[in-house]
C-alpha angles and dihedrals in degrees: 000000000000124000136171091235129019110201121199112202131040102217127109094289096051096041095045090048090052088050094053094044097044090049086058092051100261115143109234141183123195113210121191132175090222143021112293089249088071093062120113088236092058091048100044122106088240102241117163108206129189108158119092117253113282096239100051094108094044098061102061139274095290093060091044092051091048090051092055089065089065096057098085088054094044092053091058099046097090095042090050091053090049090053091049091049090051090051096044111042118205101035113141097238113157124190097207097152123242130250132191111199130200130204100180132059095241091049091051092048089051090053092048091051091046090051091053089058092047091048091050088056094041094242092151103240126138137194119245125198124219093270093051091050091053090050089059091054133348086209091076113104114266086229091072109112097190145304149215118249132204115188096202098060122099141117144274123211101244101207092053091046097051093044094051094047090050090050090055093044090056088053087052089054093245110162126225131208107186129182086026114132115195113233101172137028125189116192116200130181093259105019146018129230126201130190123195130209087259090059092251111151124206128183126199142171089226136022121212118196109206101146098121112216089003089067086082091064092045092051090047088058088056092047091239122146108233115166090224127140135166127238122199109223135175140203137177144202132225129220114269111295135186091223114131109237103171099184144010099288132211131172125225090209099061147353105298143141122173127181136168114229129212091260090054094250116133120232115207129189138111105175103303111167123256125199114271108231111156111355093180089060093037091242121154134178121227115241106216094198089058090053089054092048093045091050091047089052091050090051090056086064099033108024093193088068089071086082095044120127116224111236102184141339130210140164148188144176122286122202115233133176124222094237094046095243127110125249117237130165142027126344116251111267090000107086093175093058120080134175144175126191144126128063107066102328093194097051092042097036100101091045093048088053092052092050094047091049090053092050094048089051088056093249128135110258115258089230124050104253098178091115092053103049118129089228090080087078094045099098099043139341120259113257096198121073115216116186099152096086100048120103102259127267125224 
């Protein structure tokens, strides 16, 4: 079968890209090695983050300078979600605001310094003192010294989101080939050809790689250096609780994300490791000790969570890059192949899709992506792993 665009990966990036392109009249097929419920997007906790990481000013000028490259993307996260919400009615997207709290002097100073950078670049954050934090919720720990606050952060319920986008894509006559692992890719000057393990053959004018951590395997097939690696992470939810969590919450002192869902359950994560079991099949094992530590960390911010009952735990694989920056744009020497991954793929997913759609149309991207091109890994792979500047993962 022949399509204008062949899309590998059925998470938020691939599906949103298919939405933009099919709206413009491009014929698209979304190919995924699994059911869409296996995607990292489907299994995320749904946090939408905009603020820079709390420690970016504490780790030296190099990390701070790298972080500045993310700001043009960060400024467009909320507008891109608004555009997606306008296109797909019914998605559970909540603009709760986001807060990063500190309980130690050095943490608070780091937040203040971070906020100065964000203010210089008009990112829209503000510093709150201890009293202002308590006004937001008396359930915050009295040990909290202050925080930074970003009004445009929030969350989107991922199952609802993926299902509604798929529903619209079917109306747009987008095709799906699920449980179809690609085993061979042939890149010509005017087209691309893919063959799956089931001997299915698909042709396209363009190829879009949006398979998250699986992009590494796909790029390996093309013999392209990529600096990508996968990280197994886990999160969990509590039973419904009356605790007042006024905003998407992070903690400068440790890995933590806390959010209150519409059913009053609390979802807790922040990038705590899971046990890698079968990466090829995206299977992880839950580490119970990390749940206990993650919950203890959450209780340092919201003491009432010390009595919370864990309802369920789950995990998946997040795609990271070794220099901490996302990858966006064409593949080196393959102008018909595009990809976007890294950073926080869920927060940035709608924006990635907009940028990829622009590039496939032959337009200049509306954001300067020169810092995020895959070609930066072309000469040699990075040896140092930097995860402190990425937007966080749930």
